[in-house]
N, C-alpha and C positions, 0 to 999 in steps of 0.2 A: 281456518279451514275446518269444516265440520267433519264429524266421524264418518258420515256416509261417503264424502268425497275421498277421505283417506283410504277407506276400504276399497273403493273403486280403483284408486291408483295402485293399491297393493295387489288387487286382483289382476290388473293389467300387467303389472311388473311380473307377477307369477306366471301369467300366460306367456309373456315374451320369453321368460327364462326357460319354460318348458319347451317352447318352440326351438330355442337355441340348443337345448339339451338333445332334442330329437335329431337335429341336424348334426350335432357333434357325434352322436352314436354312429351315424352313417359313415364316418371316416374309418372307424373300426370295421364296419361292414364292407367298405371298399378295399382296404389294404390287407386285411387279415387273410383274404383268399391267397395272396402271394405267399404268406407264411405257411398256410395249410397245404396248398396244392403244389406250389413250386419248391419251397425250401424244405418242407417236411417229407413230401411224398416222392415227387418225380425227379427233381433235378439232381439229387445226390446219386442215386443209382444210375441215372441216364448219363450224367456227365462223367461218372466213373467208368461206364462202359465205353464212352467215346475216348476217354483218356487211355483205357486199356488197348483200344484198337490202334492208337497212335504210339503205343509204348514200344521200346526196343525188346530184344530177346530176354533181357533180365527183368522186364516188367516196369521199367522206368521211362518217364517222359522227361524232357529237358527244357522247361520254360526258362528263357533268359540264360540258357546254358547250365542251369542248376539241375542236378539229378534228383528227381522226385518220384517216389513210388506212386504208380497210377492210382492205387487205392487211397492215397493220402491227399491227392490233388484237390478234391472238393473241400476237405477240411481246411487246407491251407488257404484256399480262395475265400472261405468264410472269414478267416482271421484277417486276410488282407483287406476285405471289405470293411471290417471294423476299424482298421487303421485309417483308411480313407475317411470314414465317418468321423473319427476323432478330430481330423484336421478341419472338417467342414462344420460340425455341429456348433462349436463356440462362435463361429462367424454368424451362423443363422440366428442363434440365441441373442447375440449382441445386437444384430440388426433389428430383430423384432422388438426388443426393449427400447432401442433408440428411436425407432420410427413409429411404433405402435401398429405397424401394418404387417400383421401375421399372415393374412390370407394370401397375398401375392407370393410370399415365401413358401407357404404350404403348397400352393399350386405348383410352383416351380419344382419343388422336391418330389411331389406326388407324380407329376407327369414325366419327370426324368425317369423315375423308377418304373412307372407303367410302360413307358416306351422301351426301356431296356428289357423288361419282362416279355413284352410282345415280340421283341427281336429274337428271343430264344427259339422261335419257330425255325430259324435258319441254322440251328445247332444240329449238325449231322456229320457223318463220315468221320474225319480225323480232326474236326475243328474244335478241339478241346480248349485252345487258347481263346477262341471267340466266346465259348461258353463261360470260361473263367472271367473274361473281361465283363460280360453282361451280368454275371452273378455279382461281381464286385460292385458294379455301378448300381444295380437294383437294390442290393442289400444295404449299401451306404445311403441310398436315397430314402428308403423306408425309415432308417434310423433318424435321419435329419428331419423328415416330415413329422415323426413322432415327438420330437422336441417341441415343435410348434403346436401340434395337436394337444399334447398333454398340458401345455401351459395355459390352455383355455379353461381347464377344469376349475381352478379357484375363482375364475371370473363368472362362470355360468352356474355354479352350485354353491350355496352357503354351506358352512361346515357340517351341519347336521344331515345334509343330503349327499355328501361326497362319496361315502362308501357305496350307497345304492346307485348313484349315477355312474361311478367308475365301473361297478360290477355289471350294470346294464350295457355299458359300452363293450366290455369284453364279451358279454353274452351275444350281443349283436354280431361281433366279429366271428365268433365260433358258429353261430347260426348260418352266416354267409358261407363259411368254409364248408359246413355240412352240405348245403345246397349244391355248391359247385363240385364237391367230391362225389356226390351221387351222379351228377352228369358225367364227371370224369370216369367213374366206374362203368357206367353204361357204355360210353364210347370205347374205353379200353378193352373191356371184355367182349364187345360185339364189333370190334374194328373191322372184321371181315365183312360183316353185314353192311357197314358204311362204305365199303370199298377202299379202305386205307390200310396200310401196314401198321404193325404195332409201334414202330418207331415214329411214324407220322402221327399216330394217335397221341403219343406222348408229347410230341411237339405242338399239337393243337391244344392239348391241355395246358401246356406251359404258356402259350401265347394268349389263350382265353383268359387266364388270370390277369394278365396285363390289361386286356381290354375291359374286364370287369372293374379293375382298380381305377382306370381312367374315367369310365362312365359314372360310377357312383361317387367319385370325388366331387362331382358337380353339386351334390346335395349339401354337404357342409360348406362349400364355398358360397352357396346361396344363403344359407341360414345363419351362419356365424357372423358376428359383428366385430369389427376392429374397434378397440378402445384407444382414446388419445394416450400418447406416451406421458408418463408422469413428468411434471416440470422440475426435473433435477438436472444436475450437470450432465453433459453429453456422455454417453457410455463409450467405453473404449472399444476397439475393434478386436474381433476374433480372439486369439490366444491371450491378448492383454486383458480382455473382458473376463475370460475364464480365470486368469490369475487373480483378477480383482474379486471375482466371485468366491474363489477359494480363500482369499484373504478375509473376505467378509464372513465366510463360514467358520473361519478360525475363531471368530467372536461368538459363534454358535456351535460349540464343539459337539453337542448332542445331535444336531442335524448332520454334522460330518460323520459322527459315529454310525448313525443309521445308514448313510450312504455307503460306508465301508462294508457294513454287513450285507446290504443289498447287492453291492457290487459282486461280492463273493458268491452268495447263494444264487443270484440270478445268472451268473456265468454258468453254473451247472444247469439251470433250467434251459437257457438258450442253446447250450451244447446238446442236451437231450433232444430238443426240438429239431435241430438241424441234422443230427447224426443218427436218429432212431431208424430211419428207413435204410440207411447204409448198413447198420448193424443187422437189421432184419434180413436184408437181401444177401449180404456178403457172408455173415457169420452163421445165420440160422437157415440160409438157403430157402427163404420164402419168396413166393412169386409176387409180381407187381399187384395182382388183384387182391391178394391177402393184405399187402401193405396198405392199399387204398382203403380196404374195408376197416382195417385197424385204425387208421388215422381218422376215418369217418366216425368211428366209435368214439375216438378221443374228442372230436369236435362236438358231437351230440352231448356227451357226458360233461364236457367243459362248460356248456351252457348251464346245465343244472348245477354243476360245481360252482361256477362263478356266482350264480344267484343264491345257492344254498350257503356258501361261505359268507356272502354278504349278510345273510340273515343271522348266521352264527356270530358275526362280528357285532351285530346289534346287541347280542346277549352277553358274549364273552369279551368283546373288544377286538379290534383289528390285530393288535400285536399278538395276543394269545392264539388267535385263529391262524395267523401266518406261521407261528412257531409250530403249531400242530401240523400244518401242511408240510413243513420241512422234515418233520419226523416221517411223514408218509412218503415223501420223495426218497428219503434214505432207504426205507424198507423196500420200496418198489425197485430201486436200482440194484440193491443187493439181490433181490429175487431175479432180476434180469440177467445177472451174471450166470445163473444156473439154468437158464432156459435151455431145453433140449432143442437141437437142430431139427428142422422139418416138422415141428409140432405147432401149427398155427393156433390151436386152442389156447395154449399157454401164453402165446404172444398176445392174443386178444385179452386175456386176463391182465397182462401187464399194461396194455393200452388202456383198459378200464381204470386201473389205478392211477395212471398218469392223467387221464381226462378229468377225474374227480377233483384233483388238486391243482391242475394247471391254471385254469382261468382265475380261480379264487386267489391263489397266492400272488399272481401278478396284479389283479385288480385291486386287492386290498393294499398291496405295497404302494401302488400309485396314489390311492386316496390317502393313505397314512402320510406319505411324503408331502401331499398338498397342504397338510396342516403345519408342516415344518417350514414352509416358505414364507419369508417376510412379505407383507403386502407391497405391491408395486415391483417385485423382483421375480415375477412368475417365470418369464421366459429364460432369464439367465440361470435361475436355480434349476429349472427343468432341463436346461441344456446340460448341466452337471449331472442331473438324474438320468437323463437319456444316455450319457456316456457310461453311467453305471449299468443302465438297462441293456443297451445294445452296443454302445460305443466302447465299453471296456470288456465286452464279452469275447475277447480274443484268446484268452489263456486256455479256456476249456477246449475249443476246437484245435488249438495248437497242441495242447497236451494230448488230445485224442489222436491227432495225426502223427505226432512224434512217437507215441506209444505203439501205434500200429506199424510205423516205419521200422521201429527197432525190434518188435516182437513178432509182427505178422499176425497178431491176434486181436480181434475186435473185442473179445471178452475182457482182456486186460485193459483195453482202452475205456470200456464202459464202466468198469468198477472203479477206475481212478476218479470218476466224477463224484463219488460219495463224499470225498473230502470237502468239496465245495459246500454241500448242504450241512455237514457237521460243523465246520468252522463258522458258516453263516448263522447257524442256530445259536451258537455260543455268543457271538458278537451281538446279535439282535436282542438276546435275552438280557444283556447288560445295559441296554438303552432305556432310561426312564422317559417314556414318550410324553407323559403329561408335562413334565418339566421342560422337555424340548419344545413343546408347542407354546408354552408360556414364554420361553426365552425368544421365540420367533415373533412374539407380539400378537399371537392369535388366541381367540377364546378356546378353552379346552372343552370338547364335547363330553357328555355324561359318560359315554362308553368309548374308550380308545385303546 
């Protein structure tokens, strides 16, 4: 084969890889609107208000006969959704590795979540149990879908491209969140002009996120390719596969050490994402328009933050850049504890700090982990990663809810999250990532 033919083949392969990468970005574009609009902005305060309307004289609701302070109900539902995801994610990861057919599984998870999110339009009156059920279903579905989505990364990007590709995916997601939040802000602030009440405007915003998720999922389903499953012994099912993956990781203790660090600091990140609007509305007394504007700022700055931290990683390495972001998270949360009530300007400053580190810390963690995955085991390892990403992020919301239930103070709840970033920093700093990549059987990039 002559050099010209080889170059043509390489160019064709590169073009096909870029096409898949662009399709891959669009799942972040599709599902990130759920996180931005539903989980971060509207559902926490709205579901809390619905729960308060159904509460008894002491401010408690009683799901399944259990007394729960209405202000803690949303946080507990987030924790419950994670527990459901823990049960399902290993099954999805094992099935993907065993069959090589990730796309049908991705479609099933995505459209279950999109349907549940769209169903939030019917959340009104005293229907807090309906809201809790749909939240649990949607939040678990997005976690399961991300197992399959993330497992494509090692297949569509060579090692030297992964930081950039992962960062662009996050940037796509935050850009989509920004667009939808602008539309949400217009509808919410001018709801009278559109002839709807404030509550109906919120329900439209919730449901539209589900419709957006469903429509744009069609793009990655069209562009991404399923690869044949490796010709190895059949994979075990569900939890047996997860147990086998953990046993395999015991032979790669540095990969396991990274996952432990990530589990802890990401628990703090996910809790901040889900509880920030509740903190702003309930503790700081800020209106819904202020919260939408603040989260919109987070989305816009997160695009720049994800791309900017991707560039920093090329100079300083992904590990050092992530460690720097954890310091920034700690400082930001510490400042959040002292925010004065009724002062939106300072809340915007806090939102700006979160936005600048949010996308980059998540994107670089994903790309760094992709280097620690043995070839041919992408879905099962990313199943374990996703359990660290979303599936194990139950302790933060649970701690947040319990702290509020015991103290009645969201300030005490928010400051407790500093521990996650501090401990995560210490554990990550101790991981020699270059050796971890070699132990996984992968080439070590020049900068890591």
